[in-house]
N, C-alpha and C positions, 0 to 999 in steps of 0.2 A: 504493499499500499504506500503511495507517495506521502511524504511528509509535508510538502508544500504545494500550493496550487500551481497548475501549469496554465497560467493565464495567457501566455504567449501563443498557445495553440488557439485560444479563443480569438485573440486579436487577428491572427493570420487568417483563420477561417472567415471572420467577419469582413475583413478587408478584401479577401479574394473574391467574395460573393457580394461585394457592393455595399456593406454595411460600414458606416463610419461611427466608431465608438468613441465618445468623448472621454477624456481622462477621468472625470468624476464618475461617469458611469462604469468605467473599467474598475475603478476602486470599489464600487459596489459589488461587482461580480466577484472581485477577489475576496471580499468579506463573505459573500455567499458561498463561495467554494470552500473557504476555510471552515465555515460552520458545517457545511455538508460533510467534509472529511472528519471533522471532530465528532459530530452526532452519529455518523455511520458506524462508529465503533460500538454503539449501544442500540441503534435502531437500523434495521435494514431499509435504507432509503432508496438506494439504487443497487443494481447488480454489481457485485464485487468485481467482475471482470471489466467493468467500465470505468473504474476509478482512476486508471492511469491516463485517461483522456476525457475528463469531465467536460473540458471545453468543447470538444467536437461532438461527443456522444450525447450530451444533455443540453449544454447551453446553446450551441449553434443549431442542433437539431430542433430545438424549441424556437430559436430566433427566426428560422426560416419561415415560420408561420406568420411572422409580422407582415409579410408581403401581401397576405391574403385577407387581411382585415380591412374594412372599407376606409378607416381613418383612425388616427390616434385619439381623437376626441369621442370616445365611445365608453359605454359601460360593458365590460367583458366579464364573463363568468367562466371559470375553468373547472370542469367536472373531474372529480377524483384526482386531485392535484398531486398527491404523494409528496414528492420532494420539491414541488413547485413548477414542474414542467408540464405544459409550456407557460402557464399563466403568470408565475412570478417573473420569469425571464421577459415576457412581453411587457409587463409593467415597468421593469427597469429600463426597457427600451423607449418608453414614453407614453404607453397607453394611460389615458386619463384616470380611469377608475376600474379596478380589478377586483373581483371577488373569487377567492379560492375555496372550493368545496371539497372537504376531506374529512371522512367519517372517523379515521384513525386518530384518536386523541393525541397520541404521541407525535405523529407526523404533523398534526395541526399545531402542536406546541412548538415544534421545530420551525414551521412556517412563520409563526408569530415572532419568533426570535430573529429570523432573517429580516422580516419586515421592520422590526424595531431597530435593527443595527444598520439597515440600509435606507430607512425612511421611504420605502416604496409605498405608493398609493393603493394599498391593498387591504381588504377586509377578509379575514379567515372565518369560514363557517365550519365548525367541527360537527357536522351532521350528515346524514344520508341525503343524497340528491333528492329522493322522494319527499323529504321533509322541508326542503328549501322553498322559500317564497321571496323572490327578488324581482321587483318591478322594472319595467322598461329596459330590459336587456337588449343590447344591440348585437353582441357577439357571444357565441358559446364555443369553447374549445375543449378538446379532450385529446389525450395521447395514451394509447394502450389501456383503455378503461373497459370498453364493452363493445359488442357488435354494433354495426351501424344502425340496425333496426331499433335496438334499445336506445342508442344516443338520440335518435330522432324522437323517440318517445319522450325523453327528458326535454329535448328542445321544444317540443310541442307543449308540454306541460308548463314549462317555465316562461314561454312567450306571452307577452301582453297583447291582447286582441287589438288589431289595428296598428301594431307597432312592428315595423319590419325587423326581422332578425336573421343573422348569418350564423351558419354552423361551419366551423373549420376544424377538421379532424385529421389526425395523422393515422394512416393505415398501412398495412403491409401487403404481402404477395397475394393474399386471398381477397383483396378489396372487391374484386369482381363478384365473387360469391355473396359478399356482404350487401353489395348494391342490389343484386337480384332479389335477395330475400327482403330487403327493406322496401323495394318497389311493390311487393305484394300487399303491403299495409299502407304505404305512404305515396303521395304524389309530391315531387319536388324537382327543382332544377339543380343539375349537378355539373360542377366544373372539377376536373382532375388535373393536378399539377405533379410533376415529378419531384420526389425528395432529393434534396442536395446532399444528403448524408447516407442514404441507403438506396442502392441501385434498384431494389425491388419495392421500395416504399413509394407512397403517393400521399399528397395532401388533398383531401376532398373539401370543396367549398359548396355548401348546400344553401339554397334560398327558396322562397315561395313554398314552404312546407304546408302540406294540407293532408288531412287524414282521409283515406278512402272510405 
C-alpha cells in the first residue's frame, strides 16, 4: 500500500484529457486521497488493488463524468457514493450543490470528514436511496451501484414533476443487456459515450425518462 498520495498521476490524466485543475483544487484532492488511504486501513472504501493508482482508477474515472452534466450550476445527487465516487470528485471540480447518498454509516462518516477538510459544497445522507427525498434534482449519478433498470427507478422516484433531470451512469461491458432490460419498463432518450479509463466501459446519459 502506498504511504503518500500519487497526485501527479491525477494531474497528468486531467491535463491529457483536457481538464485544467487549479492548484487550490489539487490541494483538496491531495487531502481527499490522504484521508482515503488512512481510512482504508479500517474501512474497505475501494478495492485494494486500486490503491497504487487512486488518481486514475478513481479520481479521473469519476472526473470524466463531469463532461456529461449539463452545467456546473446544478443540484447533483450521487447514489451509493461509497468513497465519494463520482459525486465528491464532481463537487471538487465545481458542481454547485452535491448530495451524496450512502447507507453505510462508516462510509458516510468518512465522506463527512473529507467534506469538512476540503470545504466541498456537499451534503451527506446516510440513508437508503429509497428513503431519500431531495427536491428539484438536476442530475443523478452512480458508479457501480445497480443495474440500469433499478437506477432508472431511483431516478424516476427522486425526480420532481415538471423538472428536467439527467441521469449520468458509469457502466461496463454488459451495458447493452442492461439497456435492453431497462427498455422493457422505461421509455428514455439514451446517449452512450466511451469511458476514457476502461476500454470496455461506457458513460450513459439518460433524459426524458417515462414509465411505460
